[in-house]
TITIKOL-25248 format. One record per atom (N, C-alpha, C): x, y, z; residue in one letter. Coordinates in pm, whole numbers, plus 50000, padded with zeros to 5 digits. Each point is the difference from the previous one (the first is absolute). Example, Ala and Ser with C-alpha at 12.3 -4.5 7.8 and 13.67 -1.06 7.14 Angstrom:
! TITIKOL-25248
513194943150780a;499115011950000a;500905012050000a;499655010549928s;500825011950006s;499235010950073s;
This chain:
! TITIKOL-25248
277995296289779m;500324989750032m;498274995549947m;498835002450049r;498424996249939r;500094995849894r;500035011849904l;499925005549849l;500774989049959l;500994998650022g;500544987649901g;499534985850059g;500144997750136l;499054984950013l;498904992149928l;498835020549994r;498904993249934r;500485000449846r;500545009249924s;500584990249868s;500544987949974s;500604995750104g;500454988950010g;498844984149962g;499135002850084v;498885000350089v;498764995049861v;499955009449913l;499895004049873l;500244991549894l;501395002649966s;501104988949902s;500054987450044s;499864996050197a;499214984549939a;499544995949993a;499085008150042l;497814992149922l;499695004249882l;501495005849871g;499895000549933g;500134988149917g;500344991350095l;500384982249903l;499264996350054l;498495003750095a;499554989350090a;499684990949924a;499435000949908v;499404989149918v;500604987649954v;501645003749988l;500674986949983l;500564995150136l;498925004050126i;500984994250162i;499084982249984i;501004991450058f;499974988250025f;498304995449912f;500284991349938l;498524992049945l;498885011749977l;499845010849971s;498865010850015s;499505000749902s;500465008849876a;499495002549932a;499854990849863a;499755004849842r;500394988649931r;500705004249863r;500655015050018g;500185005149935g;499795001349850g;500484988349877e;499615003049879e;498874990849958e;499464992150137a;499154988450001a;498585002549888a;499424990649920m;498875001049970m;499125009350068m;498945010049938d;498925002950048d;498634989049949d;499234990950121l;499964991649993l;497995008150130l;499235007249909i;499115000149988i;500555014150169i;500845000450020f;500155012650135f;500955014449916f;500665006150074k;500805006049960k;501095004250090k;499364993250119d;501314998850164d;500824987449935d;501614995249999t;500134992349968t;499994989150071t;499585000250155q;500404990150107q;498844994850009q;498135004749951y;498934994449962y;499734989649862y;500875006249897s;499964994849871s;500964992549999s;501084992550099f;499834990750010f;499674989750130f;500125007250034q;498964987650097q;498734997449920q;499345006949966t;499214995049872t;500594985149892t;500855002349981l;500964986949960l;500374993150027l;500355002650071r;500424988750125r;498954992550040r;498285004950031a;498894989949970a;499654992849896a;500365006449889i;499614992849885i;500974985249977i;501215006550053s;500864989349911s;499854988550065s;499595000250162a;499264989150072a;499274987049892a;499315008249878t;499474990049940t;500154984449926t;501675000349942a;500864992250003a;499864990250070a;500355002050126g;499704982950123g;498785002250061g;498905004149939g;499164996350002g;498665010650156g;501005008850017a;499365010550107a;499435011849958a;499764998349860a;499035013550004a;499325000349886a;499415007149943d;499235000849837d;500285013349974d;500194999949857i;500585013049946i;498405008650011i;498364995349961g;499305005250017g;499375014950145g;499914985650104e;500135005450117e;500775015050045e;501334991349951c;501225011150092c;500365014949920c;498975005149923l;499965005149875l;498935009150071l;498984995849992k;497925003650038k;500925003750156k;500184994350073t;500475004950114t;500755014950007t;501604999849961a;500655010649958a;499475016149946a;498844995949903y;499305010349920y;498665007750083y;500814987650152r;498545008250091r;500325011750124r;502064999350003i;500485003450088i;500515018049944i;499195003850074r;501315021149962r;501285000350051r;500185006649922e;501395001149943e;500765003750152e;501064990150042g;501035008050145g;498414999650109g;499394994050011d;499344999450083d;500044988550084d;500834999450096d;500664983650113d;498084997750045d;498935001950048e;499224994450044e;498884995249889e;500165011649856s;499074989549877s;501214983049938s;501045002550033w;501064988949987w;499514987250077w;499635008750123y;499924987650108y;498584992649982y;498965008149978r;498224999149982r;499804991449887r;500815003149932e;499744992749838e;500534988749989e;501224994550032w;500534989050039w;499214995250012w;499675001250199l;499514995250112l;498234994949955l;499945002749901a;498684996149911a;500264987349928a;500715002649953t;500354985749892t;500564991550073t;500585003650077a;500664983550091a;499084994850046a;498815011450058e;498804994050124e;498974993249872e;500175002849914q;498834992749855q;500634985449972q;501325005350011r;500614983249928r;499554990550108r;501045004450130r;499354992250129r;499204996249972r;498795007850022k;498444994750010k;499924987449906k;500635003949888m;499464990249871m;500944987650014m;501224999650047a;501094989850057a;498854987250130a;499235008850034d;499024990850183d;499444994949903d;498935006849890d;499234996849939d;500364988649928d;500654996349946f;500574989049898f;500524988850076f;500705005250144a;500364988850117a;498564994050055a;499685012750008a;498404987050109a;499204987749865a;500435007149846r;499014990249931r;500884990149948r;501424997650036g;501254992449995g;500644997249890g;500065017349940k;500755004849837k;501394995750078k;500804998050028t;501275001050018t;501005003249952t;499745001549904v;501355000249868v;499365016149997v;499305004949983s;499195015249949s;500165003450122s;499755000050172a;500235005750079a;501555001150035a;500804993549982f;501474998450001f;500355007549939f;499465006249846r;500755013849945r;499405014150023r;499004996050109e;498655013150033e;500675004550137e;500724987850045y;500305006050185y;501585009249964y;500454990849843l;501625005749970l;499795012850012l;498615005549875k;500095014449977k;499575006850123k;499524996350116a;499715014150073a;501364995950059a;500554990950024a;501334999450080a;500465014849939a;500064996849864n;501385013849981n;499195012349957n;498405002649976y;499255008650003y;500205012150184y;499234987250088f;500695007150101f;501475002750048f;500724996449966r;501965002649991r;499635012649978r;499605004749837t;499725013149927t;499405012650099t;499284992450081a;498695009450017a;501105009450110a;500904992150080e;500205008850133e;501505003249961e;500625001049858f;501165002349996f;500335017550020f;499095012149940f;499925013850053f;500025000750151f;499834995450091l;499215004650099l;501375001650102l;501155001649967h;500814994250105h;500905017550085h;499555004849913k;500365014550072k;499785003850121k;498414985050061n;500335000450103n;499704988950035n;501304997150092s;499994984050057s;499224997850123s;499195008350012e;499084997750134e;498154995949914e;500155001449865d;498524996849935d;499774988550025d;498924996050107p;499694986449982p;499634994049873p;499585006049922r;499624992549843r;501294991349941r;501415004449995i;501164998649985i;499664983850052i;499634994050097l;500204987350058l;498514997850018l;498885003049941a;498884992450026a;500184995549836a;500495006749875a;499414999049870a;501884988050019a;500335008049998w;501304984550027w;500024982150039w;499215004150118r;499684986250047r;498584997249937r;498905004949893q;499414994749890q;500404988549887q;501315011650000g;501174997449840g;500014985050058g;500715002850092r;500874983250082r;498644987950000r;499015006250080e;499474989550010e;499564990449871e;499145010549884s;499984993549837s;500814994750021s;501545003049920f;500694988649986f;500224987050060f;499855005750122l;499964984050111l;498574988949970l;498995003349969r;499274996949925r;499914993849858r;500985007949921a;499864994149860a;501184986350026a;501015006150111a;501224986250012a;499374988950003a;498485001850123k;499894986050001k;499084995449899k;499605006249884l;499574992349905l;500435001449876l;501774998950055s;500764995249872s;500504991649975s;500364995749896r;500074982949921r;501694996249997r;500335014450034a;501774996650068a;499885002150087a;500654994550116p;500525006650099p;499945011350076p;499505012950089i;500495009050047i;499944995250123i;500805002450030i;500214995650182i;499985017150052i;500065003050114p;500075014850054p;500644994250136p;501685003549998v;500194996750111v;500545007250102v;500405005250090e;500805005950108e;501404996850034e;501445004849937i;501185003150004i;500625003650135i;500964989950075p;500155004150140p;500985017749967p;500405006050088f;500175013949966f;500135001950140f;501294999950078e;499855011950092e;499475003950131e;499214983050025g;499045004150121g;498265001549909g;500215004749856t;498724999349990t;500044990749861t;499365005049854t;499454987449893t;500165014549921t;500474996049868l;499025003449885l;499464991949874l;499135006649975p;499164997549940p;500234996149882p;499644988449922g;500214999249852g;499804987049965g;499704997249882y;499514984849889y;500324993449976y;500114988849973h;501034982050018h;499025000249795h;499765002049867c;499754996249927c;500774986249941c;499604992649958l;500254984149980l;499314998449790l;501044992850006v;499625002649814v;498744988150024v;500314989150101d;498904993450001d;499654988450167d;499654996950036d;499924992650121d;500744982450012d;501224996749922r;500144988450015r;501324998550089r;500175016050041k;501385000950091k;501384988649925k;499785011349924v;501934998649893v;500275008050039v;501924998049993k;500685012750046k;500085004449844k;499905013150056r;499895011949858r;501065009850031r;500135006249850p;501245014650048p;498585007850015p;500415010350080l;499225008650102l;501045017849998l;498555002649955l;500355019749960l;499685006150183l;500675006850021i;499705006250125i;499405013349912i;498755004950010i;500005013049962i;499505011250134i;500205015649967q;500285007750116q;499905010449929q;498165008950058t;499965014449956t;500745006850027t;499465017549893g;501125010050077g;499335005650137g;499735019349913f;499655012150125f;498784996450014f;498704996749888d;498485003250077d;499664985749961d;500384989149886g;499384987550033g;499544986050100g;499614996449935t;499284985950137t;500504987349967t;500014993150077a;500284983249926a;499284990949923a;497875006550021e;499214995249941e;499885006849846e;500465010149971e;500575006749855e;501414992049946e;500715001150058l;501144986149963l;499654983649896l;498304997050083y;500044987649943y;499745004549798y;498415004149997y;499635004849902y;500875009349887y;501055007450086s;501565006549895s;501084993049982s;500414988250072v;501224993949922v;499594981750080v;499615001450056a;499744981150084a;499744992949859a;498355002449976v;498784995049901v;501074993249913v;501045011649926f;501124997749906f;500954989250016f;500324999450091a;501194993150044a;499704989950046a;498574998250069l;499224984249983l;500404993649888l;499485007249920e;499034989349845e;502514995349984e;500295004850045r;501444990549904r;500534992350152r;499554994050087g;499774996050088g;501445001850130g;499305014850048y;501235001850051y;498395007350138y;500944990150107n;499205005450141n;500355015550031n;498965008750082c;500265014850030c;499614999050130c;501325005350098l;499335002750125l;500505019449968l;498155006750052l;500475013850001l;499645004550116l;500635012350043f;500125001350144f;500125016050016f;498905007350126e;500655014150008e;500844995750160e;501075011949944g;500785004050088g;499435018650143g;500815001250045p;499795013750066p;499965008749871p;498315013350080g;499845006349919g;499684995749895g;499214989549934q;498924995149915q;498504994650071q;499644997049940g;498734996649986g;499454994950115g;499734984850074r;499555001050150r;501035008250096r;501214999149965v;501075004950115v;500075013049999v;499745007249958i;500065015750043i;498475000649999i;498884996449990r;498745004450002r;499734990850105r;499914985550076e;499375000350129e;501054994350123e;501194997649936q;501484999150087q;500375014549991q;500175005749925k;500585014050102k;501235001149921k;500754992449954i;501034998649994i;500965009749852i;500615005750018p;500785008049854p;501304994249942p;499855003849851f;501595000749967f;500944990550043f;501235000049971r;501175000950064r;500995000749865r;501415000850056p;500415001849848p;500304983050041p;500884996550122n;500814984449966n;499044990350017n;499294995349840w;499304994749934w;500874985550045w;501004996949967e;500264981550080e;499394998150085e;499575006450109t;499584997350136t;498344991049969t;499975008649913v;498084994849909v;500144990249928v;501034999249895v;500344994849904v;500474983350115v;500995000150041t;500384983450076t;498784990450054t;499045005450057p;499494991950092p;498905000949923p;499105007949881v;499454996649843v;501024985349931v;500894994849983i;501044996949909i;499844982550120i;500444997750103d;499494992950137d;498524994949953d;499005007150041f;498854991349969f;499744989749834f;501135010949947a;499394993949861a;500384990750006a;501474997850032l;500844986949986l;499364989750086l;498914997150133k;499414995850037k;498734992849956k;499415004749869q;498874996049915q;500464981849927q;499234995449977a;500554989649996a;500004999049857a;499225008649968e;499745002049859e;501545008249937e;500965007850032t;500795005749957t;501104991649990t;500825005949885d;501204990049919d;501125010350079d;500614998550067p;500895011050107p;501245000949832p;499894994049929r;501295004749878r;499755006649884r;498184998750016r;499135012049900r;499605011450049r;500505009350059l;499465013050065l;500345014149954l;499225006949958a;500065010249945a;499315011750055a;499865017950096i;499595005249947i;499915012049930i;498885008950019m;499375007449937m;499815011550068m;500235014749999g;500025011750091g;499015003249866g;499175008550055i;499195013949872i;500375016650067i;500185003849923s;499125014250020s;501635006550115s;499705000450105f;500615003350138f;500854989950037f;499214984149991g;500674988949981g;500984995949944g;501045013649898g;500814999749938g;500825003050066g;499895005450100y;501115003550146y;499954990950093y;498844991450035f;499894995150076f;500274985750036f;500134991749786v;500684991850018v;501184998749999v;501125008649915p;501245000849990p;499945000450133p;500035009150089r;500675006050145r;500034985650039r;498564990450008a;500364990750105a;501084987749893a;499925001049912m;500804991949893m;502195000850064m;499725010050000a;501995000050062a;500404998550123a;498394995150070f;500414992350123f;499304983649988f;499114999549922e;499224988250004e;500854987649863e;500514990450033k;500464995949853k;499654985749981k;499174994350062r;499104988849957r;499324998749854r;499455010349962v;499165005649838v;500934997949941v;499954995249865p;501035000649915p;499795007949856p;498655005250038l;499695011949901l;498555008150091l;500695016449913c;499145009850041c;499475010049877c;498795004250002i;499445005949910i;499495013050102i;500305012649942v;499495014150016v;499415005349882v;498775007449996n;499135006749908n;498865009250057n;501265015250017g;501235000649978g;500764998050087g;501635005649935g;500804995950139g;500175016950034g;500424998750175v;499885018850080v;501554997650063v;500405004949922y;501434997550077y;500255015150094y;499055007350004d;500335013150134d;498215009449997d;499164995350110f;498785001249979f;499995016150053f;501165008650029h;499565011750076h;500745013449873h;500714990849876l;500575007649918l;498515005449887l;499274992450002s;498525002549934s;499055012850069s;500625007250068a;499465015050035a;501065010049925a;501204995049958h;500175011349929h;499975012150091h;501004995750132l;500265014850046l;501255004449991l;500575010750009t;500895012149991t;500784995250133t;501625000649986p;500495000950128p;499675006550083p;499165015649957e;499315014150097e;499104987850111e;499224999849920l;498994993550055l;500094987950088l;500604989849912e;500404990450184e;500295005850116e;501185013849943k;500475005050128k;498555006850061k;498665002349985m;499255003350021m;499384987950112m;499954987349915l;498864992550053l;500725002250146l;501175000150023d;500344996150154d;499675013850041d;499995005450053l;499105011350090l;499525005149998l;498825001950104t;499225001350046t;499405014549910t;499975007750005e;499775013149916e;499674995149800e;501314994949976g;499134993949846g;499214989750045g;499984991650068a;498954986949965a;499355001050054a;499325012250085g;498795007650007g;499015005049909g;501395009049909a;499415006849907a;499914986949833a;500594990250016i;499654991349850i;498894993950084i;499584996250104d;498254995350075d;499595005449894d;500225014850117r;498275002849932r;499845007749814r;501245001749956e;499905002149828e;499454983649950e;500214990350052v;499564989849968v;498604993249983v;499905006650111y;498474999650048y;499665006449962y;499795010049983a;499215011849886a;500164995549849a;500784994849959r;499844993349844r;499414986450008r;500374992350081m;498994990450025m;498884997949994m;498955013550071e;498285004249972e;500215000949793e;500874999849956k;499765007449855k;500274986249908k;500744995050048n;500994987349891n;499514989450096n;499214991349890p;499344988050115p;501314991549945p;500744996849891s;501104993450009s;501165001250115s;500035008649997l;500965005050164l;499494999050169l;498324999849977r;499614996850102r;499784988350033r;500334992249896w;499074982450011w;502614995550052w;500335004249938a;501764999949994a;499985001750159a;500185011350045v;500575007750132v;499204994350112v;498274994849955g;499165000450111g;500644979750025g;500184997849838n;500514976650081n;501175005850020n;501185004349973g;501225000850087g;499924999450150g;498985011649996m;500345001950175m;499344986250058m;498345001150006f;499364983649982f;501564988350007f;500194999149939t;500904983349966t;500835006750071t;500855005350048f;501315002950061f;499575003650092f;498745002750058h;499975009150168h;500595012649994h;500275007249876a;500195012850055a;499365010550052a;500275014150063r;499155004150020r;499765022249913r;500564988849940g;499595012749856g;501285001649891g;499865008849932p;500515000049828p;502054993650043p;500505008350068a;501205005050035a;500544986050039a;499244992850114e;500204991250068e;500424988449887e;498844999249936w;500034993349920w;501314993749941w;500025017849882f;500924999849920f;501674995450058f;500225000150100r;500955002850126r;500314980350033r;499154991550000m;499894990250065m;500054988549874m;500005004949874t;499844996749873t;501454996149935t;501215009450079r;501364999949950r;500974991050068r;499234989550106d;500424982050004d;499964989549930d;499235005349838y;499244992149957y;501215000649802y;500824994950037t;501204999349965t;500504987949992t;500064992849827l;501634991950016l;501495002549934l;499745013750050a;501574998949949a;501454998150034a;499164993950152n;501324996850055n;499624978050042n;499304999549909v;499644984350050v;500274994049890v;498935006149843a;500294995849873a;501034988749948a;501055000950050d;501384989549926d;499514988850126d;499685001450095r;499384987350002r;499784987650012r;498785004249896i;499464989549936i;500384988549894i;499604990750025a;500904993549932a;498964988849956a;498714998349967c;498714993349925c;500125006549858c;499734993949916r;499645003149853r;499045005850005r;500075018749947m;498685011250019m;499505002349859m;499105000750017l;498995006249857l;499115015750069l;501025010749923v;499645015549990v;498894999949941v;499195004650019i;498935008449856i;499275012750046i;500375005149879d;499225016249978d;499004996949946d;499425014249950s;498655001849932s;501275012049965s;498695006749830q;501015015049897q;499165008850062q;499115000650090d;499315011250033d;499865000550123d;500494987650055d;499905000550200d;500925016350044d;498775010650066r;500805012950031r;499865000850188r;499304991950016d;499994994350115d;501565000650078d;501184987549950m;501455005950058m;501164995949904m;499435011249921p;500994995849814p;501544994850035p;500174994249927g;501834996950034g;500444988450065g;498784998350109q;500464996650110q;500304978049983q;499114997149863s;500434988850004s;501624995649937s;500165009149951r;501485004549913r;500655004950115r;500165002450087m;500725004150148m;499824983950035m;499074995950017l;500424989050054l;500534990849946l;499484996449861y;501144995249930y;501384998449967y;500605007550028e;500835009149986e;500664998050129e;500205001450072a;500574993950151a;499934986450027a;499064993249948l;500174984849995l;501164991250004l;500754991150063q;501104993849956q;499994987049960q;498384993750055s;499794990349994s;499484995749822s;500224986649952p;498755001749855p;499015001149984p;499785007749926r;498835007649977r;499865002049841r;498345007350039d;499065000049840d;499385014850043d;499935003749892y;498955014750001y;499544997249851y;498675005650077m;498844994849897m;498845013549955m;499815007849863l;499425010349995l;498944999049942l;498715006950078f;498784999049944f;499915012049931f;499135002549895t;499575015349896t;499145004849964t;499825009949932r;499065006349974r;499184984749877r;501015001349910e;499284988649910e;499614989649995e;499924998950121e;499244983850054e;499125007850080e;499575008550010g;498785005650098g;500305002150192g;501264996250026a;500664995050128a;500855006250052a;499705011849925e;501055016150139e;499315003550111e;499614993350057e;499405012750099e;500484985150126e;500055013350090h;500084988150140h;500474989350055h;501004990249985c;499404987550026c;498194990549896c;501165006549855q;498694995349915q;498825006050056q;499605004050002v;498494997150106v;499335002849792v;498984995250046g;499254994949879g;500344997449908g;500934987849972a;500524996949965a;500384978650001a;498694995350134s;500774989450060s;500464993149913s;499544995449912l;500014988649863l;501834997649935l;500125012150011i;501485003049892i;500954997650107i;499975008450116s;500625001250108s;500134989650057s;499594992350024n;500034987250080n;500434983849929n;500005003249871a;500384989949907a;501275004249950a;500625012749993r;501355001550020r;501234991550117r;498675008150090i;500874997550152i;499944986850052i;498874994949945l;500464983950066l;500624988849898l;500015006649844d;500584994949907d;501824994650018d;500175013350071w;501595003650081w;500254987150103w;498595003750112l;500504990050121l;499714985449967l;499274995249918d;500264986949942d;500804998249927d;500765008849909d;501504999750007d;501464994750061d;500165005350107a;500845002950115a;499254987550070a;498934999250013m;499604985850054m;500644984349990m;499695001549897e;501334993849878e;500744995250059e;501065008249993k;501045005450059k;501184991050133k;498585000450077i;499944996750172i;500374984850011i;501474996850029q;500154982550002q;498974996950152q;
């Protein structure tokens, strides 16, 4: 029995690089061979399009990092973040508000990047410290922004969810509102320079927010992810509809990455939003583990789960991508070990609720998205509401997960769809 158990564990872990947003599969090698290191470098650089990075300083930082060394990653990105924050403070002190705004945005991006690979130890105090510095940098940028960026607290189950109400201008005119939701590892601040800046240009106000398992809510409030996301989105919509600048007829909501599960789940129960965008779609989060029926049974046995935990932890030591994915999963779900996290993800499925969604949906896919291949198509085919499918390709240079590295073409196509859909709302 033990020999068979060991063999089963090895079989499971042979597929570990495909587990839940972990390795990047066929992704490009950008400076690093490790797929997650490469992808996160591209992610930091891609913020250039939204004004939150400079290509040269990102490359200079990345080339100082030792391959697969999480401490080196943290140290070098932190140094760059602190440098940009110091420069921003200097500009602000001299009244150079435009320059200070840009430097604070970059600092926010780099502080977020710095703490990314620390989550294998959820008690590491640097996670909270670096995140707080990034949020504070963004808050300073918000105060200097020419278009209002208003920090908000959304009432939620006896506490609040943090967010930002980003407005086209300060005229108090009712405009269409795009609510934007992040995913497995993003922050509300990142949503501003990756999506909101482009939507604001088109006349959309934006409400960015973090829910359980995300940003401040997991780091300070210690509230983990939950599958019944309608309990999160409904209070957010309640809040949005109370804002003087919101046109209640012209609402849209966007879920990014793991948000591609959360938002459709909420839309199965919440009927006040006529338009929904998922980039990309997540039909069944647990399926991404590619576990066999035998391995699923092992997860439910004390001995099997223990063997899986030992094997995963051993492989995490050698595989930075796996180390991050499992570490962040346990951090954001409050799981006590890898096997418990795998079991917890079983509840994150749209199989029994997709047919309840009534709003018009845009389901986005990326040609080389190796995180959850096929999930967008599965969601699209399960929907019974009006829906469109949008594929980004290698030819466009937009084949990566959530089109990272191709912000301009991604936002152009997605927001063009939203423009057209909004025009049809009576």
